[in-house]
C-alpha positions as CSV (number, residue, x, y, z in Angstrom):
1,X,-80.6,-133.8,-68.6
2,X,-82.6,-135.4,-71.3
3,X,-81.6,-134.8,-74.9
4,X,-85.1,-135.0,-76.4
5,X,-87.3,-132.1,-75.9
6,X,-90.1,-132.2,-75.0
7,X,-90.1,-135.4,-72.9
8,X,-93.4,-137.3,-73.0
9,X,-94.4,-136.4,-69.4
10,X,-94.1,-132.7,-70.2
11,X,-96.9,-132.7,-72.8
12,X,-99.0,-134.7,-70.3
13,X,-98.4,-132.2,-67.4
14,X,-99.3,-129.3,-69.7
15,X,-102.6,-131.0,-70.7
16,X,-103.5,-131.9,-67.1
17,X,-106.0,-130.0,-64.9
18,X,-104.8,-129.0,-61.5
19,X,-106.5,-127.7,-58.4
20,X,-109.6,-129.8,-58.9
21,X,-111.2,-132.0,-56.1
22,X,-109.6,-135.4,-55.6
23,X,-111.9,-138.4,-56.3
24,X,-110.6,-140.5,-53.4
25,X,-110.2,-137.8,-50.7
26,X,-112.9,-135.4,-50.0
27,X,-111.9,-131.7,-49.6
28,X,-108.4,-132.0,-51.0
29,X,-107.2,-130.5,-54.3
30,X,-105.0,-132.2,-56.8
31,X,-101.8,-130.3,-57.2
32,X,-99.2,-133.0,-57.6
33,X,-98.0,-134.7,-60.8
34,X,-96.1,-138.1,-60.9
35,X,-93.6,-138.2,-63.8
36,X,-93.5,-142.0,-63.7
37,X,-97.2,-142.7,-63.6
38,X,-98.2,-139.5,-65.5
39,X,-101.2,-138.8,-63.3
40,X,-102.4,-135.9,-61.2
41,X,-103.2,-136.5,-57.5
42,X,-103.7,-134.8,-54.1
43,X,-101.4,-134.5,-51.1
44,X,-103.1,-137.5,-49.4
45,X,-102.3,-139.7,-52.4
46,X,-98.7,-138.5,-52.5
47,X,-97.5,-141.0,-49.9
48,X,-98.2,-143.9,-52.2
49,X,-96.1,-142.4,-54.9
50,X,-93.3,-141.5,-52.5
51,X,-93.2,-145.1,-51.2
52,X,-92.6,-146.4,-54.7
53,X,-89.8,-144.0,-55.3
54,X,-91.5,-142.0,-58.1
55,X,-90.5,-138.5,-59.2
56,X,-93.3,-136.2,-58.1
57,X,-93.6,-132.5,-59.0
58,X,-95.8,-130.1,-57.0
59,X,-97.7,-127.5,-59.0
60,X,-98.2,-124.2,-57.3
61,X,-100.6,-121.3,-57.9
62,X,-98.7,-118.0,-58.7
63,X,-100.9,-115.1,-59.7
64,X,-103.7,-117.4,-60.4
65,X,-101.6,-119.4,-62.9
66,X,-100.1,-122.9,-62.5
67,X,-96.4,-122.9,-62.0
68,X,-93.5,-125.2,-61.1
69,X,-90.6,-124.3,-58.8
70,X,-87.3,-123.9,-60.7
71,X,-85.4,-125.9,-58.0
72,X,-87.7,-128.9,-58.7
73,X,-87.6,-128.9,-62.5
74,X,-84.2,-127.5,-63.6
75,X,-82.5,-130.9,-63.4
76,X,-85.3,-132.4,-65.6
77,X,-85.5,-129.8,-68.3
78,X,-83.5,-127.1,-69.9
79,X,-85.4,-124.0,-68.8
80,X,-82.6,-121.5,-69.4
81,X,-84.6,-119.5,-72.0
82,X,-87.9,-119.5,-70.1
83,X,-88.6,-116.4,-68.0
84,X,-88.4,-117.1,-64.2
85,X,-90.7,-115.2,-61.8
86,X,-90.2,-114.8,-58.1
87,X,-93.1,-115.8,-55.8
88,X,-92.9,-116.1,-52.1
89,X,-89.1,-116.3,-52.2
90,X,-89.0,-119.0,-54.8
91,X,-88.3,-118.8,-58.5
92,X,-91.0,-120.4,-60.6
93,X,-91.8,-121.0,-64.3
94,X,-95.4,-121.0,-65.5
95,X,-96.9,-124.0,-67.2
96,X,-99.1,-121.9,-69.6
97,X,-98.8,-118.6,-71.3
98,X,-100.1,-115.6,-69.4
99,X,-102.0,-113.8,-72.2
100,X,-103.3,-110.6,-70.6
101,X,-104.3,-107.8,-72.9
102,X,-104.2,-105.2,-70.2
103,X,-100.5,-106.0,-69.5
104,X,-99.5,-105.5,-73.2
105,X,-97.4,-102.6,-74.3
106,X,-96.6,-102.1,-77.9
107,X,-93.1,-100.7,-77.2
108,X,-92.0,-103.5,-74.8
109,X,-88.4,-104.4,-75.3
110,X,-88.6,-108.1,-74.6
111,X,-91.6,-110.3,-75.6
112,X,-92.3,-114.0,-75.6
113,X,-91.5,-115.3,-79.1
114,X,-94.7,-117.3,-79.3
115,X,-97.5,-115.4,-77.5
116,X,-96.0,-111.9,-77.3
117,X,-96.4,-111.6,-73.5
118,X,-94.1,-108.8,-72.2
119,X,-91.1,-110.1,-70.4
120,X,-89.0,-108.3,-67.7
121,X,-86.3,-106.0,-69.0
122,X,-83.2,-107.6,-67.5
123,X,-80.8,-104.8,-68.5
124,X,-81.7,-103.0,-65.2
125,X,-80.5,-106.0,-63.2
126,X,-77.8,-107.9,-65.0
127,X,-74.8,-107.4,-67.2
128,X,-75.1,-107.1,-71.0
129,X,-74.5,-110.8,-71.4
130,X,-77.8,-111.7,-69.9
131,X,-80.0,-109.0,-71.5
132,X,-82.9,-110.5,-73.3
133,X,-81.8,-114.1,-72.6
134,X,-85.4,-115.2,-72.0
135,X,-87.3,-116.1,-75.2
136,X,-90.5,-117.6,-73.6
137,X,-92.9,-116.8,-70.8
138,X,-93.9,-120.4,-70.1
139,X,-93.2,-124.1,-70.7
140,X,-96.1,-124.2,-73.1
141,X,-94.6,-121.5,-75.3
142,X,-91.2,-123.3,-75.3
143,X,-92.8,-126.6,-76.3
144,X,-94.8,-125.0,-79.0
145,X,-91.7,-123.3,-80.4
146,X,-89.8,-126.6,-80.4
147,X,-92.7,-128.4,-82.3
148,X,-92.8,-125.6,-84.8
149,X,-89.1,-125.6,-85.4
150,X,-89.0,-129.4,-85.8
151,X,-92.1,-129.3,-88.0
152,X,-93.8,-131.8,-85.7
153,X,-97.3,-130.5,-85.1
154,X,-98.9,-133.9,-85.6
155,X,-98.8,-134.7,-81.9
156,X,-99.7,-131.2,-80.7
157,X,-101.1,-131.0,-77.2
158,X,-104.7,-129.8,-77.1
159,X,-103.8,-127.0,-74.6
160,X,-101.3,-125.7,-77.2
161,X,-103.8,-125.8,-80.0
162,X,-106.2,-123.5,-78.2
163,X,-103.6,-120.8,-77.9
164,X,-104.2,-117.9,-80.3
165,X,-100.5,-117.1,-80.4
166,X,-100.3,-117.0,-84.2
167,X,-102.4,-113.9,-84.3
168,X,-100.8,-110.6,-83.4
169,X,-101.8,-109.4,-80.0
170,X,-104.2,-106.4,-79.8
171,X,-103.3,-103.9,-77.1
172,X,-105.9,-101.7,-75.7
173,X,-104.8,-98.1,-75.2
174,X,-104.8,-97.0,-71.6
175,X,-108.2,-95.6,-70.6
176,X,-108.2,-92.3,-68.8
177,X,-109.8,-92.3,-65.5
178,X,-111.1,-88.7,-65.9
179,X,-112.2,-86.7,-68.8
180,X,-110.6,-83.5,-70.1
181,X,-109.7,-81.2,-67.1
182,X,-111.8,-78.1,-66.9
183,X,-110.3,-75.0,-65.3
184,X,-112.3,-73.1,-62.8
185,X,-113.5,-69.7,-64.0
186,X,-111.6,-66.5,-63.2
187,X,-113.5,-64.1,-60.9
């Protein structure tokens, strides 16, 4: 496990755009990232990187957000304090924060330390040792927290700079579907 966080390839993968059309192969989407070459490519281009023995990560779509499988990334990064989600039987971590105002609850027990996204309350599932062990909702939030704590914001990733995480999140109160109930008249 590398001692320096974040590794150079991580800031590149966070700034990359996935699920766009490949320039070389028509009709295929780019959802692979080569750690050695630091480039995004499609499944047809993957064979070239496999032949050279490069470390390749596949980016998945989970709830319309880019994610990496935990089994592919846990040996490369310390992701112990990032919330893991389960999609299609696999544990994943999201690349970017999931800022959704409609999912925000003011009284949420656990929130991401950077963006304030509500995290799952683990006290229902685990012992008291693991309660609230997650601090971040995504890799972007962890990288941003590391850069803030080290005071190194000079080489900030553009995708991190666009986050409005310094502002407190505004929660919309739940809207009622119906108005005030009216009783039927007594006859």
